N, C-alpha and C positions, 0 to 999 in steps of 0.2 A: 226685119223691123227694128227701128232704133229704140234704145232703152228709154223708158219714160219714168219721170218722178211724179207720183200722184200727190197733189196738194189739195187738201179740202178747203174750199173757199165759197163764200156766199155771193161774190161779185163776179159777174160775167167777164169783165175786162181783165181782172187779175187771173182768172182761169185761162183766158186765151193767151195772155202773155207768158204765163209760167208753164203751160203745157206745150208750148211751141206748135200751136195748131197749124194746119195746112192753110195756104192762101188761095186755095182753089175757089173757083167762082161759086161753087155750091155753098161753101162756108160763108163767103161774102154775102151771098143772097140771104142766107139765114140771118146774118147779122143785120142786114138792112131791114129785113122784115120784123126784126125784134124777136125772132125765135131763139129759145135758149139752146146753147150748145151743151151737149151731154158731157159730163165729166166721168171718166171711167173709175169705177170702184176697184179696190185691189183684187176682188174676186173676178171682176170682168177682165181686168188686165191679165190676170193669171190664166184665165180660160183662153185668152188669145195668144198665150205663149209669151207675153211681155214679161221681162225680168224686172222684179222690184228690188231696188237697192236696199239692203238691210245693214245696219251698223251694229257690229258686235260690241257688247259692253266690255269695257276694260276690266280684267280680273282684279278683284280687291285682295291684296296680300295682307294676311293677318299674321303678325309675328308671334311665334310660339313663345310662351313664357319660359324663361331660362330656369333650369334646375339650379337651386342654390348649391354652392360648393360646400364641402365639409367644413371649411373654415368659416363660411358664412353661417352655417347651422350652429357651429360652436358658439358664435356670438349671440345666439338667441337663448342660450341656456341661462336659467336663473340660478346663480350661485348662492343667492341668499338662503335657499332651502338646504344648503350644504349637502349636495348629492354625494352619495358614496355607493357606487355600484359594485364594490367588492366586499360589501358588508354581509352580515348573516341574514338568513331567511328561515322563518319558522314553517315547517311542514307539520301541520297539526293532525293528530291521530285521535279519532273517535271510534267507538264501537256501538254502543246502544244509546238510544234516546228513550228514557223510561220514567216512570212515576217517582222512583226513589233514587236519590243520588248515591252512587257506589263507585268503586275504583274504576270500572269500565262502563259506567252508565252516567249519562248527563240528563238531567230533567229538561223538558221542553223550555221551561222558564229560564233555566241557567244557560241553555244553548242560545236562546234569543239574547240573553245578556252578553254572552261571549261575542256574538256578532256585532251588537251595538257598541260594545267597548272597543273592539277592533276598528270599527268604522270611525268612531270619535277620535281615535288616536292615529288616524290617517293610514291604516293598514287596508289593503285591497286584495281580494283573491285573484290568483292566477291559476291556470291549469298546470298540473304536474308536467305535462309535456312541454309547455312553453317555458317553464322554469328550467327544466333539464337542457333544453335547446338554447337557452339564453335569448328567448324571444318575448320577454315580458314587456308589454306596452302599457305603461302607466303614466298618469299625469305627474308633473314635477312635484317633488316633495312627498310622494306616496311610497309606502313600504309594502312589498309583495308578501303574501303568505299563501300556503297551499292547504286546502281542506281534504282530508282523506277519511274514509269510513271502512273499517274492516268487518268481514264476516257476512255482509248482506242480510242482516236481520230484518224482520218485517217492520220493526220500528224505525228502520232507516227510510223505508218507502212503503207506505200502506195506502190502499184504497178502501174507502168505506162504501158499502152498498146502501144506497138511498132510493127513495121513490123516483128520483130523477136519474138513476143509474149510478155508476161508480164515480165517486168523488174523492179527491186527494185529502187524506187525513191532515188537518192543519197542525197537528202535534207531532207528526213524524218528521224526520230530518229534511226530506225533500219539501214537505209542506211548509216548514219554517223557512227554508231557503227561498222558496218561490214567493212567499209573502214578503220577505225582506227585499227581494228584487223589486217588487211593486212599490214598496215604500221608499226605496233609495235607488234612484235611477242611475247613479254613478257607482253602483256596487253590483257587479256581475257575479252571482254566487256559483262560480265554477267549483267542482269538487270531483274527486275520484272515489268510486265505490268498488271495493275489492270483494269479490264473491267467489264461492266455491260450491261444487256439487250441482245436482240436478234441480235444486229448489231455491234459486236465488230470490231473496226477499219473501220467500215462504208462501206466497199465494200462487199456487201452481197455475191456475187458470188465467193469471194475469202476467205471467213471466214475460211474454213477448211485448205486451203493452208497456210494461215498466221499462224494459231494456231499451225499447225504441224511444220512449219519452226521454230517457236520460240523454241519449245521443242527439236527439232533436233539439234539446235545450241546453247544449253546451257542457254537459257533464261527461265524465269519462268512466269507463268500465275496465277494471283491472283484474288480474289473475291472483287468486289466493289458494291455488292448488286445487286438485279434485276433491280431496277428502280432508281438508285442513291438516295437511300432513306435517309431521315433525321430522325435519330433515336431519336431525341428529341420530335417528334410528339407523341401525347397522345397514339395513337394506338400501338406504339411500346413498351409500358410498358407491353404488353402481350408477353411472351416469344415465343408463337407459331407464332405471327406475325413476329417476328425477324427471326424465323426458316424458315418461308415461303420466306422472303426477301432474305435470303442467300441460302437456299436449292434450290430454283427455279433457281437461277443463276448457281449453281453448276450442277444441272440436265441438263440444256441446254448445258453448256460447255462440260460435260462428255458424251453428246450424239455425240460429235465430236471428242474428244480426250480421252485418256485412263483414266478410273476411278482412283481416288486417286491423280490426278495431282494438284488439287486445295487445298492447305493447308495453305494459308495465306490470310489475309484480310486487306484492306486499308479502313478505315472508311470514308464514304462520309461526307464532311464538318468537319471531325474530331469529329463528335458527337456520343454520346452513350445514350442509354435509361436511365431513372432515376431509374427504379426498378432493384434491384439486380438480380432477377430471369431472367429478360430480358437481362441484361448485360451478364450473364453467357451463354445465348443462342448465343452470339457472338462467343464464343469459340467452342461449338459443339452443334449439334442438328440434326433433321431430318425433312424432308417434303415430304409427299407422296412417301415414300419408298427410298428417296435419303438422305443418311447420309453425314454429313460434319464434319470435325474436323480441326481447325486452330491451327498451332503451333506458329503463330505470328499475332499480330494485330497492325496496324500502325496508329498513329495519324497524324494530319496535323502538318507541321514542324515549328520549331523555333530554335532548338539547337541540337548538337550531342547527341547521347545516350551513355550508358555505355558499357564497355566491357562485353561480355557474361559471363566472369568469375567473374565479380564484384558482391559483396554481395547484391546490390540493383537492379540488372538487372531484368527487368520485360518484358518477351517476349510478353505479352498481352497489353503493353502500350509503344510502341516504338516511340521515338521522331524522327522527321525528320528536315532536313535543307533545306530551299528553294533553288532550283537551280536558282540563280539570282546574279546580281551584289551586291556589298556592298551597304547596305541601312541603313537608320536612325534607323530602328527597330533592327538592328544587327541580323537578321534572315537569311541573304543571305550567299551563298557559300563563297564569297570572304571575308566577315566578319570573318568567322571561319578559313579560310586559313591564314589570317593575324594574328588571335589570336594564332593559332598553331605555326606560324613562330616565334612569340614573346615568346610563352610558350611551347616549344617542349616537355617538360616533361608531358604535359597533354594528348598528343595524343597516341593512341595505336601504338606501334612499334613492329614488329614481330621479334622473335628470329630465325626464319627460320627452326624451328624444331617442328613438330606437336606433338611429344611425350611428350614435356616438356612445362610448362608455366613458363616464365621468367619474374620476376618483381623486381624492386628496393626494397631493404629490407625495406625502409621506407614506402612502399605502400603494404606490405604483408598483413596487417590487412584489406585492402579493398577487398581481395578475399572472395568469398563465403565460407561458412563453409566446404562444401564438398571438396573444394580445399585445405583448410588449415588443415583439420583434417580427411578427408575421406580416407579410406584405399586405394582406387584406385589411388588417386592423391597425397597423402602426400609425397611420395618420388619423384614425378614428378614435383614438384614446385621448381624452382631454383631462389634463391634470391642473390642479389649482391648489392654493394654500388653504387648508381647512381653518386655520386660525383667523 
């Protein structure tokens, strides 16, 4: 049977002409009598085995947007903010949030003021891990800082029992940070909490709830040894004693949270063992089947540390600045804020582009060799005249 084209028409003559109907006598008689000639529907034709011609639509080609080149990305950088990604970074050290201001205690009001001051001066928090890895993603003109809390005291993270259940204490460190997050959408309050022993944050029935909350909300949990240990003690010249001190704490924490979460260490008292082999055990080791590996080790604070791109940056000896008022030792937060206000060229200022490291040409030699000469970075370093 020959292939038919089915054309839908309301007129009999057009249907006869276009369907190529037979000139048989039977058809002619029907025409003479004025009887309608049936026009086959697609379904009817298909049932008879007739093949219906179908026209495949032409594919529409959508051109993929081209990735900008590094040179094109460089041209988008706003040099008016004077980016300096080899500048200094403050790693702030806090211990307690309490009612009375002391050397190692900040009142809730003063801690809120610290955050507000940092925000107004264009400082933005980054995680310690992102800082160490050089993965700080900030808007142009912003300066990174890192928040750290030692000891895991209850005033760092407290729940209050109410008639509606457990609620976050608005005057503990986490409560203040979470409230600040809601008030300032461009301020992500990342922080690292260094805990020790079997009672982190001191409310035993809520340990799991607290640790999981921190991880779920972008905070980090770090190692502070098992017993807030002083590594200058003679017994810690043995590397296995150091491994026990750190591995035991990791084993306890990882019995509650996901393994591999604990990768940074804040040294209790800022002390290290005397023996080199024991010092190396601060970086990695194992204890009773629990392995640990730290990508960063924090000292007790006194000054800002270097950019992660600086040739002298040492992730295993990170300096910290005390979260406190301006003081005679020049180790407090407000000492360094005043210093950076006076010498803005010293502080790290982001170019707003993660693919490129932007530095004033006169500071180029401060970059690590891998950034000045390494194949991966040599084309991704952007220099300009700071003046």
